[in-house]
C-alpha positions as CSV (number, residue, x, y, z in Angstrom):
1,M,-161.1,45.6,-127.6
2,S,-164.3,44.5,-126.1
3,S,-167.7,44.7,-127.9
4,S,-168.9,47.5,-125.5
5,L,-166.1,49.4,-126.3
6,K,-166.5,49.2,-130.0
7,T,-169.9,50.0,-129.5
8,Q,-169.3,53.0,-127.6
9,H,-166.3,54.3,-130.0
10,A,-169.1,53.8,-133.1
11,A,-171.7,55.6,-131.4
12,G,-168.9,58.5,-130.5
13,N,-168.0,58.5,-134.5
14,W,-171.5,58.6,-135.3
15,L,-172.1,61.5,-133.1
16,Q,-169.0,63.4,-134.2
17,R,-170.1,63.0,-138.0
18,M,-173.5,63.9,-137.2
19,D,-172.2,66.9,-135.5
20,A,-169.9,68.1,-138.1
21,D,-172.9,67.5,-140.4
22,L,-175.1,69.7,-138.6
23,R,-172.4,72.5,-138.7
24,A,-171.9,72.2,-142.3
25,V,-175.4,72.5,-142.8
26,F,-176.1,75.6,-140.8
27,Q,-172.8,77.3,-140.6
28,D,-170.5,76.3,-143.9
29,H,-171.6,79.0,-146.3
30,S,-169.7,77.1,-149.0
31,S,-171.1,73.7,-148.4
32,T,-173.6,72.4,-151.0
33,A,-175.9,71.3,-148.1
34,F,-176.1,74.8,-147.0
35,K,-177.0,76.2,-149.8
36,R,-179.8,73.5,-150.2
37,V,-181.4,74.2,-147.0
38,S,-180.9,77.7,-147.3
39,N,-183.1,77.5,-150.3
40,F,-185.8,75.1,-148.8
41,L,-185.8,77.5,-145.9
42,T,-186.2,80.6,-148.3
43,T,-189.0,78.9,-150.0
44,L,-190.7,78.0,-146.4
45,I,-190.4,81.6,-145.7
46,F,-192.4,82.8,-148.8
47,A,-194.8,80.3,-147.8
48,S,-195.2,81.6,-144.2
49,V,-195.5,85.2,-145.4
50,F,-197.9,84.3,-148.0
51,F,-200.4,82.7,-145.7
52,T,-199.8,85.2,-142.9
53,V,-200.9,87.9,-145.4
54,M,-204.0,85.8,-146.5
55,D,-204.9,85.0,-142.8
56,T,-205.8,88.8,-142.6
57,V,-208.4,88.3,-145.5
58,V,-211.7,87.6,-143.4
59,T,-213.1,85.5,-146.3
60,F,-209.9,83.6,-147.3
61,R,-209.6,82.9,-143.3
62,E,-213.3,81.6,-143.1
63,K,-213.0,79.4,-146.3
64,Y,-209.8,78.2,-145.6
65,H,-209.2,78.0,-141.6
66,A,-208.4,74.0,-141.4
67,I,-205.5,74.4,-144.2
68,L,-204.4,77.5,-142.8
69,D,-204.0,76.2,-139.3
70,V,-202.1,72.8,-140.7
71,V,-199.9,74.7,-142.5
72,E,-199.3,77.3,-139.7
73,W,-198.3,74.6,-137.5
74,T,-196.3,72.4,-139.8
75,L,-194.2,75.7,-140.7
76,V,-194.1,76.5,-137.0
77,A,-192.7,73.0,-136.1
78,I,-189.8,73.5,-138.8
79,F,-188.7,76.9,-137.9
80,T,-188.7,75.8,-134.5
81,V,-186.4,72.6,-135.4
82,E,-184.3,75.2,-137.2
83,Y,-183.9,77.8,-134.5
84,L,-182.6,75.1,-131.9
85,L,-180.4,73.9,-134.6
86,N,-178.9,77.3,-135.1
87,I,-178.4,77.6,-131.6
88,Y,-176.6,74.3,-131.2
89,T,-174.4,75.0,-134.2
90,A,-173.9,78.8,-133.5
91,P,-170.1,79.5,-132.9
92,D,-171.2,82.4,-130.4
93,R,-174.8,81.1,-129.1
94,K,-175.2,84.6,-126.8
95,A,-174.3,86.8,-129.8
96,Y,-177.0,84.5,-132.1
97,I,-180.1,84.3,-129.5
98,F,-179.7,88.1,-128.6
99,G,-178.8,89.1,-132.3
100,L,-181.2,90.3,-135.1
101,W,-181.6,87.4,-136.8
102,G,-181.9,85.3,-133.6
103,V,-184.5,87.3,-132.5
104,I,-186.6,87.0,-135.3
105,D,-186.1,83.3,-135.8
106,L,-188.0,83.4,-132.1
107,M,-190.5,85.6,-132.8
108,S,-191.3,83.6,-135.8
109,V,-192.4,80.8,-133.6
110,L,-193.2,82.4,-130.3
111,P,-196.7,83.6,-131.1
112,S,-198.0,80.5,-132.2
113,Y,-197.2,78.7,-129.1
114,A,-198.4,81.9,-127.1
115,N,-201.6,81.0,-128.7
116,L,-201.9,77.7,-127.3
117,G,-202.0,79.4,-123.9
118,N,-204.8,81.4,-124.8
119,I,-202.6,84.4,-123.7
120,S,-204.9,87.1,-125.5
121,A,-202.4,89.9,-125.0
122,L,-199.6,88.2,-127.0
123,K,-201.9,87.1,-129.9
124,V,-201.1,90.4,-131.9
125,L,-197.4,88.9,-131.7
126,R,-198.8,86.1,-134.2
127,Q,-198.4,88.5,-137.1
128,L,-194.8,89.5,-136.5
129,R,-193.7,86.1,-138.0
130,I,-194.2,87.8,-141.3
131,L,-190.8,89.5,-140.7
132,R,-188.9,86.2,-140.8
133,F,-188.8,86.8,-144.6
134,M,-186.2,89.5,-143.9
135,R,-183.6,86.9,-143.3
136,I,-183.5,86.5,-147.3
137,L,-181.8,89.7,-147.2
138,R,-178.9,87.7,-145.4
139,I,-178.9,85.2,-147.8
140,L,-178.5,87.7,-150.4
141,K,-176.1,89.6,-148.7
142,L,-173.9,86.0,-148.7
143,A,-174.3,85.7,-152.1
144,R,-173.4,89.2,-153.0
145,G,-170.2,88.8,-150.9
146,V,-169.1,85.7,-152.5
147,T,-169.8,87.2,-155.9
148,E,-167.6,90.3,-155.2
149,S,-164.9,87.8,-153.7
150,L,-164.4,86.3,-157.0
151,G,-162.9,89.9,-158.3
152,K,-162.0,90.0,-161.6
153,T,-163.1,86.1,-162.4
154,A,-166.7,87.4,-161.6
155,N,-169.0,87.8,-164.7
156,A,-169.9,91.2,-164.9
157,D,-173.7,90.1,-166.0
158,T,-173.9,88.1,-162.5
159,N,-173.1,91.2,-160.9
160,V,-176.2,93.1,-162.6
161,R,-178.3,90.2,-161.8
162,M,-177.3,89.8,-158.0
163,N,-177.9,93.8,-158.0
164,L,-181.5,93.9,-159.4
165,T,-182.3,90.8,-157.0
166,I,-181.1,92.7,-154.1
167,Y,-183.4,95.7,-155.2
168,G,-186.2,93.6,-155.8
169,V,-186.2,91.7,-152.6
170,S,-185.6,95.3,-150.6
171,L,-188.8,96.5,-152.6
172,F,-190.5,93.5,-151.6
173,T,-189.4,93.8,-147.7
174,V,-190.1,97.3,-147.6
175,I,-194.0,97.0,-149.0
176,M,-194.4,93.9,-146.5
177,I,-193.3,95.7,-143.8
178,S,-195.1,99.0,-144.5
179,S,-198.3,97.2,-145.2
180,T,-198.3,95.1,-142.3
181,L,-197.6,98.2,-140.0
182,M,-200.2,100.1,-141.2
183,Y,-202.8,97.3,-141.2
184,F,-202.3,97.1,-137.4
185,A,-202.2,100.8,-137.0
186,E,-205.3,101.6,-139.2
187,G,-207.1,98.2,-139.1
188,N,-209.3,98.6,-136.0
189,N,-210.9,102.2,-137.1
190,E,-214.6,102.5,-138.2
191,G,-215.0,102.6,-142.0
192,T,-210.9,102.3,-142.4
193,L,-210.1,101.0,-145.6
194,F,-207.1,99.2,-144.5
195,T,-209.2,95.7,-143.7
196,S,-206.1,93.5,-144.5
197,I,-202.6,93.3,-145.4
198,P,-203.5,93.2,-149.3
199,Q,-205.4,96.3,-149.0
200,A,-202.7,98.0,-147.3
201,M,-200.2,96.7,-150.2
202,W,-201.8,98.6,-152.5
203,W,-201.5,101.7,-150.5
204,S,-197.8,101.0,-149.9
205,V,-197.0,100.6,-153.3
206,V,-198.9,103.6,-154.3
207,T,-196.8,105.5,-151.8
208,I,-193.3,104.2,-152.5
209,T,-193.7,105.0,-156.1
210,T,-194.8,108.8,-155.2
211,V,-197.9,108.3,-156.9
212,G,-200.3,109.2,-154.1
213,Y,-203.7,108.5,-155.7
214,G,-205.1,109.6,-152.0
215,D,-207.7,106.8,-152.4
216,M,-206.6,105.5,-148.9
217,Y,-204.7,107.5,-146.2
218,P,-203.9,106.8,-142.6
219,V,-205.9,109.2,-140.0
220,T,-204.0,107.8,-136.7
221,V,-201.0,109.1,-135.5
222,G,-199.5,105.8,-135.7
223,G,-200.4,105.3,-139.4
224,R,-199.0,108.7,-140.1
225,L,-195.7,107.8,-138.7
226,V,-195.7,104.5,-141.0
227,A,-196.7,106.5,-144.0
228,G,-193.8,108.9,-143.1
229,V,-190.9,106.3,-142.9
230,T,-192.6,104.7,-146.1
231,M,-192.1,108.0,-148.2
232,F,-188.3,108.1,-146.7
233,A,-187.8,104.2,-147.8
234,G,-189.3,104.8,-151.1
235,L,-186.8,107.7,-151.9
236,C,-183.9,105.4,-150.7
237,L,-185.2,102.8,-153.0
238,F,-185.3,105.1,-156.1
239,A,-182.0,106.0,-155.3
240,V,-180.9,102.2,-155.5
241,L,-183.0,101.5,-158.6
242,F,-181.0,104.5,-160.3
243,N,-177.8,103.2,-159.2
244,V,-178.7,99.7,-160.6
245,V,-180.5,100.9,-163.9
246,G,-177.3,103.1,-164.5
247,K,-174.7,100.4,-164.4
248,V,-177.2,98.5,-166.9
249,L,-176.8,101.2,-169.2
250,M,-173.2,101.9,-168.6
251,K,-172.5,97.9,-169.6
252,A,-175.0,98.0,-172.5
253,L,-173.4,101.2,-174.2
254,F,-169.7,101.3,-172.9
255,G,-169.3,97.7,-171.9
256,Q,-168.3,98.2,-168.4
257,S,-170.3,99.6,-165.7
258,D,-167.7,101.8,-163.7
259,L,-166.4,105.1,-165.5
260,E,-164.2,105.9,-162.2
261,S,-161.8,103.0,-163.3
262,T,-160.8,104.5,-166.8
263,E,-158.0,106.7,-167.0
264,I,-159.0,110.3,-168.5
265,A,-156.4,112.1,-170.5
266,D,-155.7,115.9,-169.3
267,P,-158.8,117.8,-169.8
268,N,-156.6,120.9,-170.6
269,A,-154.8,119.1,-173.6
270,A,-155.5,120.2,-176.8
271,P,-157.9,117.8,-178.8
272,V,-156.2,115.6,-181.6
273,A,-157.5,115.8,-184.8
274,A,-159.1,112.5,-185.8
275,P,-162.0,111.3,-188.2
276,A,-165.4,110.7,-186.7
277,R,-164.5,106.7,-186.1
278,R,-161.5,105.4,-184.3
279,T,-159.7,102.4,-185.0
280,G,-157.8,100.5,-182.6
281,K,-158.6,98.5,-179.0
282,A,-157.5,101.3,-176.7
283,G,-156.3,104.7,-176.5
284,S,-157.6,108.3,-176.8
285,C,-160.8,109.3,-178.7
286,A,-161.1,112.1,-181.3
287,C,-161.9,114.4,-178.5
288,G,-158.7,113.4,-176.8
289,R,-160.1,111.7,-173.5
290,G,-159.2,108.4,-172.5
291,L,-161.0,104.9,-173.6
292,E,-161.3,101.4,-172.5
293,A,-160.8,98.7,-175.0
294,D,-164.3,97.4,-174.4
295,W,-166.0,100.4,-175.0
296,R,-168.1,100.8,-178.1
297,L,-169.4,104.6,-177.8
298,C,-167.1,107.7,-175.9
299,P,-168.9,108.5,-173.0
300,H,-167.7,112.0,-173.3
301,C,-168.1,113.1,-177.3
302,G,-170.6,109.9,-178.2
303,L,-168.6,109.0,-181.3
304,L,-168.6,105.5,-182.4
305,V,-165.5,103.3,-181.6
306,T,-164.8,100.8,-183.9
């Protein structure tokens, strides 16, 4: 084989290895490289959200405008490379480009490039990069799917932590989106209290928790629409929180988080006489109801299982 053919063959192998490595980094969810890159991008997403929020604070922006510009273009460059590599490695490129995550990835960098052309009509899109942190939900959904796929080998405590993490990020997502939309809806009104996204975040927390101090409230139609959606989102978050807390209590009191898996004895059967304490690994309580082996209390009558 001639030297030129060997060079071409080596170059072809190098390109194939690089292609395989890129696909492992961006598409193989089980690879170590994918997890590391995902964690790195997640950190950058939070950093992007933080600096986008602080950019709406006038005093902070005037003092650190040079640092904000450097950070912005550094993040824009990294996110642009990520977007292009996602397109390259996507199994269905059209589905990614026009899908939810592809659109969010594009909107996270497009407004900054639009500013280079002094397109004033598109400058408002610059703030839409705050929606990029929604991609964290995709990572958590993946993590939860992997945990559930483990089946009985998964640790129940891991599931509890995962549910709490999902709830925390969901709460963070609702607060950030609602406060950002409220800032855009109310921020230009004379005498408004929604002077920045951090200011609007206080209103969002008060609204989601149904406290309703009344110190800040929307006056525009758009602001009231945002407020209505935020209120309904708060109710949904309460439902999720009750579910998570309920599972934690069931795990702490009875040793498992799902009563539905328990085989309950016939409720019409006569109660079996038994002392207040029961000895044994599994069976029926003194009240005649079925018990799991790892339960410490009977969920029906409250007797201590020993």
